[in-house]
MIGU-899286 format. One line per 3 residues: their letters; for each residue y, z, x of N, C-alpha, C, O. Coordinates in nm, 3 decimals. Example, Ala and Ser with C-alpha at 12.3 -4.5 7.8 and 13.67 -1.06 7.14 Angstrom:
BEGIN
AS = -0.569/0.780/1.319/-0.450/0.780/1.230/-0.330/0.780/1.320/-0.332/0.846/1.424 | -0.225/0.708/1.285/-0.106/0.714/1.367/0.003/0.787/1.290/0.114/0.804/1.341
! end
This chain:
BEGIN
VQL = 7.535/13.221/10.284/7.578/13.081/10.270/7.709/13.061/10.345/7.803/13.140/10.330 | 7.714/12.957/10.423/7.838/12.917/10.489/7.880/12.781/10.436/7.798/12.693/10.415 | 8.010/12.766/10.415/8.064/12.643/10.359/8.155/12.577/10.461/8.228/12.644/10.533
QAS = 8.151/12.446/10.465/8.239/12.371/10.554/8.294/12.251/10.481/8.220/12.164/10.436 | 8.426/12.249/10.468/8.495/12.138/10.403/8.538/12.036/10.507/8.576/12.071/10.618 | 8.531/11.910/10.469/8.573/11.802/10.559/8.618/11.683/10.475/8.603/11.681/10.352
GGG = 8.674/11.584/10.544/8.713/11.461/10.476/8.862/11.444/10.455/8.906/11.342/10.403 | 8.939/11.543/10.495/9.083/11.532/10.480/9.141/11.426/10.572/9.074/11.376/10.662 | 9.266/11.394/10.547/9.333/11.295/10.629/9.467/11.259/10.569/9.517/11.326/10.479
SVQ = 9.523/11.151/10.619/9.652/11.103/10.571/9.633/10.976/10.491/9.557/10.888/10.530 | 9.702/10.969/10.379/9.689/10.853/10.291/9.821/10.830/10.221/9.899/10.923/10.202 | 9.847/10.708/10.183/9.968/10.677/10.110/9.948/10.708/9.961/9.836/10.711/9.910
AGG = 10.058/10.731/9.896/10.053/10.758/9.752/9.979/10.646/9.680/9.996/10.528/9.708 | 9.896/10.687/9.586/9.813/10.591/9.514/9.676/10.571/9.575/9.589/10.510/9.514 | 9.658/10.621/9.695/9.531/10.606/9.764/9.428/10.708/9.721/9.451/10.789/9.631
SLR = 9.314/10.703/9.789/9.202/10.791/9.756/9.144/10.855/9.880/9.153/10.802/9.991 | 9.086/10.971/9.860/9.009/11.040/9.963/8.893/11.110/9.895/8.899/11.144/9.777 | 8.787/11.130/9.971/8.675/11.208/9.922/8.649/11.323/10.019/8.620/11.301/10.136
LSC = 8.661/11.442/9.969/8.631/11.561/10.047/8.487/11.602/10.022/8.432/11.582/9.914 | 8.428/11.660/10.125/8.292/11.712/10.115/8.291/11.860/10.148/8.368/11.908/10.231 | 8.205/11.930/10.082/8.183/12.072/10.109/8.034/12.089/10.131/7.955/12.081/10.036
VAS = 7.996/12.112/10.256/7.855/12.124/10.291/7.821/12.270/10.309/7.893/12.345/10.376 | 7.711/12.310/10.250/7.668/12.449/10.257/7.544/12.463/10.342/7.453/12.380/10.336 | 7.542/12.566/10.419/7.421/12.601/10.494/7.364/12.727/10.431/7.437/12.811/10.380
GDN = 7.234/12.739/10.436/7.173/12.856/10.374/7.098/12.820/10.247/7.104/12.707/10.199 | 7.031/12.917/10.197/6.947/12.896/10.080/7.025/12.916/9.950/7.136/12.971/9.949 | 6.966/12.870/9.843/7.015/12.897/9.708/7.148/12.831/9.675/7.217/12.873/9.582
FRY = 7.185/12.730/9.751/7.310/12.660/9.721/7.312/12.608/9.579/7.416/12.606/9.513 | 7.196/12.566/9.531/7.190/12.506/9.399/7.227/12.605/9.289/7.255/12.565/9.176 | 7.229/12.734/9.321/7.264/12.836/9.223/7.409/12.883/9.237/7.449/12.980/9.173
FNI = 7.485/12.814/9.319/7.624/12.852/9.341/7.719/12.767/9.258/7.708/12.644/9.255 | 7.811/12.833/9.191/7.927/12.762/9.140/8.018/12.732/9.259/8.035/12.817/9.347 | 8.075/12.615/9.262/8.163/12.576/9.371/8.301/12.542/9.316/8.315/12.462/9.223
GWF = 8.401/12.603/9.373/8.538/12.575/9.334/8.614/12.509/9.447/8.585/12.530/9.565 | 8.711/12.429/9.411/8.805/12.371/9.507/8.943/12.431/9.481/8.987/12.443/9.366 | 9.008/12.468/9.588/9.143/12.524/9.581/9.229/12.453/9.684/9.177/12.388/9.775
RRA = 9.358/12.467/9.671/9.447/12.408/9.769/9.569/12.497/9.788/9.609/12.571/9.699 | 9.626/12.485/9.909/9.748/12.557/9.939/9.845/12.458/10.003/9.823/12.409/10.113 | 9.952/12.431/9.931/10.056/12.344/9.983/10.150/12.425/10.073/10.157/12.547/10.060
PGQ = 10.221/12.360/10.162/10.312/12.432/10.252/10.412/12.517/10.174/10.482/12.467/10.086 | 10.418/12.644/10.207/10.513/12.733/10.143/10.479/12.775/10.003/10.560/12.839/9.935 | 10.360/12.741/9.958/10.322/12.774/9.822/10.194/12.858/9.822/10.123/12.869/9.922
ERE = 10.167/12.917/9.707/10.046/12.996/9.694/9.926/12.905/9.670/9.939/12.791/9.626 | 9.811/12.961/9.699/9.687/12.888/9.674/9.671/12.863/9.524/9.701/12.950/9.442 | 9.623/12.745/9.490/9.604/12.714/9.349/9.467/12.650/9.326/9.410/12.584/9.413
FVG = 9.419/12.671/9.206/9.291/12.617/9.164/9.304/12.466/9.143/9.403/12.418/9.087 | 9.202/12.393/9.189/9.196/12.249/9.169/9.089/12.213/9.067/9.116/12.141/8.970 | 8.969/12.264/9.088/8.860/12.234/8.997/8.735/12.307/9.040/8.732/12.370/9.145
LIR = 8.631/12.298/8.956/8.505/12.363/8.988/8.389/12.287/8.926/8.404/12.209/8.833 | 8.271/12.314/8.983/8.149/12.260/8.926/8.049/12.374/8.913/8.030/12.450/9.008 | 7.987/12.385/8.800/7.895/12.493/8.772/7.755/12.461/8.824/7.713/12.346/8.830
WSG = 7.686/12.568/8.862/7.552/12.546/8.915/7.457/12.503/8.805/7.365/12.424/8.829 | 7.479/12.554/8.684/7.390/12.525/8.573/7.443/12.407/8.494/7.544/12.418/8.424 | 7.377/12.297/8.504/7.418/12.180/8.427/7.519/12.091/8.495/7.537/11.976/8.456
GST = 7.584/12.143/8.597/7.679/12.061/8.673/7.807/12.027/8.599/7.875/11.931/8.635 | 7.841/12.104/8.496/7.966/12.074/8.425/8.085/12.109/8.514/8.074/12.190/8.605 | 8.196/12.048/8.485/8.315/12.064/8.569/8.436/12.107/8.485/8.441/12.088/8.364
SYA = 8.533/12.165/8.554/8.662/12.199/8.495/8.768/12.166/8.599/8.743/12.174/8.719 | 8.887/12.129/8.550/8.994/12.087/8.641/9.127/12.148/8.599/9.152/12.179/8.483 | 9.212/12.163/8.699/9.350/12.199/8.672/9.418/12.080/8.604/9.382/11.965/8.628
DSV = 9.514/12.110/8.520/9.584/12.003/8.448/9.650/11.904/8.545/9.661/11.785/8.515 | 9.693/11.953/8.659/9.766/11.870/8.754/9.680/11.761/8.817/9.733/11.663/8.870 | 9.547/11.777/8.812/9.459/11.679/8.875/9.365/11.613/8.774/9.292/11.520/8.809
KGR = 9.366/11.659/8.652/9.274/11.608/8.551/9.294/11.457/8.533/9.407/11.409/8.518 | 9.184/11.385/8.535/9.189/11.241/8.522/9.204/11.168/8.654/9.186/11.046/8.659 | 9.236/11.240/8.760/9.251/11.178/8.893/9.145/11.226/8.991/9.100/11.151/9.077
FTI = 9.105/11.351/8.976/9.006/11.410/9.067/8.873/11.428/8.995/8.870/11.456/8.876 | 8.765/11.412/9.070/8.632/11.429/9.015/8.546/11.508/9.112/8.541/11.477/9.231 | 8.480/11.610/9.061/8.390/11.692/9.143/8.246/11.659/9.106/8.212/11.648/8.988
SRD = 8.163/11.645/9.207/8.021/11.621/9.185/7.943/11.698/9.291/7.999/11.747/9.389 | 7.813/11.707/9.270/7.732/11.778/9.368/7.598/11.709/9.386/7.544/11.647/9.294 | 7.547/11.722/9.507/7.415/11.672/9.542/7.339/11.788/9.604/7.353/11.818/9.722
NTK = 7.258/11.852/9.521/7.188/11.971/9.570/7.084/11.938/9.676/7.046/12.025/9.755 | 7.039/11.815/9.680/6.942/11.777/9.784/7.008/11.774/9.921/6.940/11.783/10.024 | 7.140/11.759/9.922/7.215/11.756/10.048/7.301/11.881/10.066/7.378/11.890/10.161
NTV = 7.286/11.976/9.975/7.369/12.097/9.982/7.517/12.064/9.992/7.590/12.125/10.069 | 7.560/11.968/9.914/7.696/11.917/9.928/7.763/11.903/9.791/7.702/11.860/9.693 | 7.889/11.940/9.788/7.976/11.916/9.673/8.088/11.825/9.719/8.141/11.840/9.830
YLQ = 8.124/11.731/9.634/8.227/11.634/9.667/8.349/11.652/9.576/8.337/11.689/9.459 | 8.464/11.624/9.633/8.588/11.617/9.555/8.646/11.479/9.578/8.706/11.452/9.682 | 8.629/11.392/9.479/8.685/11.258/9.486/8.827/11.262/9.431/8.851/11.300/9.317
MNS = 8.920/11.222/9.514/9.061/11.228/9.476/9.118/11.088/9.471/9.125/11.019/9.572 | 9.158/11.046/9.354/9.217/10.914/9.334/9.363/10.926/9.290/9.407/11.032/9.247 | 9.434/10.818/9.299/9.575/10.815/9.257/9.652/10.932/9.318/9.724/11.003/9.248
LRP = 9.634/10.950/9.445/9.696/11.065/9.511/9.848/11.055/9.510/9.906/10.947/9.517 | 9.910/11.172/9.502/10.055/11.183/9.496/10.102/11.270/9.613/10.025/11.351/9.664 | 10.227/11.254/9.653/10.278/11.340/9.761/10.261/11.489/9.729/10.240/11.569/9.820
EDT = 10.270/11.526/9.604/10.255/11.668/9.568/10.111/11.719/9.580/10.086/11.838/9.562 | 10.017/11.629/9.609/9.879/11.670/9.636/9.861/11.713/9.781/9.755/11.762/9.819 | 9.965/11.695/9.862/9.956/11.735/10.002/9.931/11.885/10.012/10.006/11.965/9.957
AVY = 9.825/11.922/10.083/9.786/12.062/10.093/9.663/12.074/10.182/9.600/11.975/10.217 | 9.632/12.196/10.218/9.502/12.226/10.277/9.407/12.257/10.162/9.436/12.341/10.077 | 9.296/12.188/10.160/9.199/12.202/10.053/9.081/12.287/10.101/9.029/12.268/10.211
YCA = 9.042/12.379/10.016/8.933/12.470/10.048/8.824/12.461/9.942/8.853/12.446/9.823 | 8.701/12.471/9.985/8.594/12.490/9.889/8.548/12.635/9.897/8.554/12.699/10.001 | 8.502/12.683/9.784/8.458/12.821/9.773/8.336/12.828/9.684/8.321/12.748/9.591
GDP = 8.249/12.923/9.712/8.126/12.932/9.636/8.095/13.073/9.592/8.136/13.171/9.654 | 8.023/13.081/9.482/7.979/13.211/9.434/7.858/13.193/9.345/7.852/13.098/9.266 | 7.760/13.283/9.357/7.639/13.271/9.275/7.649/13.335/9.138/7.549/13.350/9.069
ATA = 7.770/13.373/9.098/7.787/13.438/8.968/7.749/13.344/8.855/7.754/13.222/8.870 | 7.711/13.401/8.745/7.671/13.322/8.629/7.788/13.245/8.569/7.775/13.128/8.533 | 7.904/13.313/8.559/8.020/13.250/8.496/8.112/13.195/8.603/8.162/13.271/8.687
ASA = 8.136/13.066/8.602/8.229/13.005/8.697/8.371/13.045/8.661/8.403/13.071/8.545 | 8.456/13.050/8.762/8.592/13.098/8.741/8.692/13.015/8.816/8.663/12.960/8.923 | 8.812/13.005/8.759/8.923/12.938/8.827/9.000/13.034/8.916/9.097/12.995/8.982
SAS = 8.959/13.158/8.919/9.027/13.258/9.000/8.966/13.265/9.139/8.845/13.278/9.154 | 9.050/13.257/9.239/9.003/13.261/9.376/8.930/13.391/9.408/8.840/13.393/9.492 | 8.969/13.497/9.342/8.908/13.627/9.370/8.763/13.634/9.327/8.691/13.726/9.367
AYG = 8.719/13.539/9.247/8.580/13.539/9.199/8.484/13.479/9.300/8.363/13.483/9.280 | 8.536/13.422/9.408/8.452/13.353/9.505/8.439/13.435/9.633/8.538/13.477/9.692 | 8.315/13.455/9.673/8.291/13.535/9.791/8.271/13.456/9.919/8.273/13.512/10.028
YWG = 8.253/13.327/9.906/8.226/13.243/10.023/8.329/13.130/10.028/8.354/13.062/9.929 | 8.389/13.112/10.146/8.495/13.014/10.161/8.471/12.927/10.284/8.422/12.973/10.387 | 8.507/12.800/10.270/8.509/12.710/10.383/8.642/12.723/10.456/8.730/12.797/10.413
QGT = 8.656/12.652/10.567/8.772/12.669/10.654/8.892/12.585/10.613/9.001/12.607/10.666 | 8.877/12.492/10.522/8.989/12.411/10.477/9.001/12.280/10.551/8.966/12.270/10.669 | 9.050/12.180/10.480/9.075/12.049/10.539/9.208/11.997/10.485/9.237/12.008/10.366
LVT = 9.288/11.941/10.574/9.424/11.902/10.540/9.429/11.762/10.480/9.373/11.667/10.534 | 9.497/11.753/10.367/9.523/11.625/10.301/9.674/11.604/10.300/9.749/11.689/10.252 | 9.717/11.490/10.352/9.859/11.457/10.355/9.879/11.325/10.283/9.819/11.223/10.318
VSS = 9.964/11.327/10.181/9.991/11.207/10.103/10.138/11.171/10.123/10.227/11.250/10.092 | 10.162/11.052/10.173/10.298/11.007/10.199/10.344/10.911/10.090/10.265/10.838/10.031 | 10.472/10.915/10.066/10.529/10.831/9.959/10.564/10.693/10.012/10.613/10.609/9.936
! end
């Protein structure tokens, strides 16, 4: 499975963006997909995830209530809808996938990564 994230760009604070993570290959529907981000000068951090079974989601406290993850298995795509964006959301956003049964907020649990897409939020 190969993952490709897209949809990043520049937006003013309070605005919205929708990122997409498109997967090529089989069995995407059995992959848990996580979103992570790395801000300039900072370590990579967990944003949220969507489980392959049932499509339930989990989010970091910093984005809870503002970001929403969804998936369309017919399109092999997972979306990250980001609303009420803040300057501190500025980062390169990555999607990651893994076919493990238990979804994880740990980056080390994901074996497949997209190339990242830059989101810049100005005040």
